[in-house]
N, C-alpha and C positions, 0 to 999 in steps of 0.2 A: 923443456916443458912436453915431454914426451906423451904425458897423461893428456895434457890440451890436444896435442895433436891426433891423439886416438880418437878424442871424441869428436873433434871435427870431421873425422873422416866416417866415423861412423854416422854423423847426421848428413854426410852427403850421400853416403850410400842410402840410407832412409830415404831421402829425397829424390834421389837421381837415379838410384839401383847399381848395378857394378860397372865400376870403370873398366873400360876395353884395352883401356893403354894408358901408360904413365911416363914421364922421363923425371931427370931428377938433374937440377943445374946447381953448383955451387960457385958462387962469385967471391974473390980474394977479400978474407975481411967481412966473411957473411956467413951466416947460418944452409944448411941444404934448402932450397925451395923446388918441390916435386909439382908437378903439373899433371893434372887427371884429366882423362877424355872420355865423352861417352858416346858412344854411336847413337844416330835417328833409332827412336823405338826403346831405349833402353828404359827399363820399369822398376820404380822404389821396389825397395828390397822386401820381399816378399810376396809382392804382385806378377801378375801375367802381365807381359809386355802388351801395349794399346796398339793402337795404330801408328805406324809410324808418321810421327808429326814433320819430316824432314830435318831436324834439326840436331846438328852437334854441338854438344856443351864441353867448357872446357873449365876448371876450377883448378886453381892454387892449393897449395896444401905445404906449410911452413911460415907463414905472414904472421898467424896467430900466435906463434910459440910464446912470444915475449910481448907485451903492450908496447905500444908507439907512445913515444915519447914526445911531450912538448917540446920542440927545439930552445925556447926561452927558460928552460926548466934548469935549475942548476943542477939536479940530481935525478934522474931518473928512475922511479919508483917500480921494482923488476916482478910487484904484481897489480897494481892498478894503472889503468890507462885505457884507451878504444883497444882493442882486439877487431882485426878481420881478415878475411881471404877473399879474393877476387874470382868473379865469374864473369866469363864470355860466352853467348848463344848467338850461332850464326846459322845460317843454312845452308844444308852438305850439298858439294858436289858442284858448286858454282867458281871456288877456287881452291887451292892451295894452303886451304887456313892450318892444316896441323903444323905449320913452320911457325906458328903465331905462338909453338909453347915457349920458347926462351923470351920471347918479348914480354909474355907474360910474367914469366919466372923475373926478368929485370925490373916491373912494376911492383912486384911481390916485394923485392930486395929493397926497394925505396926507402922505406921507413928505417931500413938497417944501414942503409947508405947512406941518403942525404938527412935523417935525421927530420924526417918531416910525419906527419899525421895525415894519412889518406883516409879523406869523411865525404861522404855527399857531398857534390858539387864541383868538387876539384877535378881538374884535368891534371892528366897524364901524359906525356910525351917520350917515345923512345928513340925520336931522332931517325927514325926508318920507317919504312913501310910496315906493316904488322904481319904480312906474310908477302908472300913474293906477288910483284907488281898490284899491290892491296892500296886503293888511295887514301888510305888512312895510316898516320902516324901517331896518331894523340886519341886518347880516349876521355871521356867524361862519367864520373864516377855516381851513379846514380844510389836510390835510398835502397835500403835492405829489405828483408820481411817478404818478396814474393815467390820466388823459386824455391829458394831456401830459406827456412825460417831461423831466426836469432838462435845462438846455442848458449844459454845460461850456464855460468861456471859457477855460481856461489861468491858470496862476499870473500875476501875484498875484492876479487877478481870482476871486470867489468866482462858483459857477455860477449861472445866472437860475433862478428854481423858479416854476413856472404852479401858482398856489394859488387852489384851486377855494373858492367864496362859497356859502355854506348859508343862505338867507334865512330871519331869526327873528322869530317873532311877538312882541311888546311882552312878554307875562307868559314866553315863554321866555326871552327876552333878561335880563329881572330874575334870574328863576332861575337862568341860567348863571354869570350875576355871583356867585351864591352859592356855589352848588353846582360850577363850574368845567365847561369844557367838553365834557371825556373824560364826566362824568356825564348832562349835554344829549344827547350823542353815544349815548350807551349809551341811554337812553330811547328817542330817536327809532327806534333800533335793533329795541329792544325790541317797539314798537308797530305796527314795520313803516311807519313814517310815509315817505310819498314827497314826498321833501324839492324834487322837481323841480315839484311840483303850483303853478301859482302862485296858486291860490286855498285851497290846504291851510288844515285847520283846526290849532289850536294841539295839539301833542301832551299827553293827559294827565299833569299836574305833582304830583297827590297821592294815588298809587297807590302 
């Protein structure tokens, strides 16, 4: 589905500008996953760079090549089904976040490896720090439509959704399993949690 990936990359470039780095990762039995990086201050295609917002952004490319299949389905449809890529935004210069490229590729390969559908509200865990000394090993999948608009592919294909990832501290991930994603997001919002801070503390969970 190289045609889909070409459209996806074009949408990313339109929204975020020219990536300044990219890495390719291939896992046994899966298609290649690329991870693109945008340095702070990158501008959408055709626009001049604006004030540096201090945010480095990462996006997967390859997860959307095929639709995600319902693990309970007897036969996977090669055209219909949800498609997505993953986005991560963090403040630059506070941690060695460029080491997140492989963990992001691992998460993007999850539908192929584990046969799951990645959707908003889901938790994904890589089982190790997202980058060296990171206090996070898991992420909450947020709703699409913010940083990068959904990409319509036309019938019978579902649109490609660009899903932001919100890193979770271990106690937040445990709390979310009990109370749900909406409750955790509301708590983050109520406490003004900077979800882009790669060194942030956990949000209070007992008030």
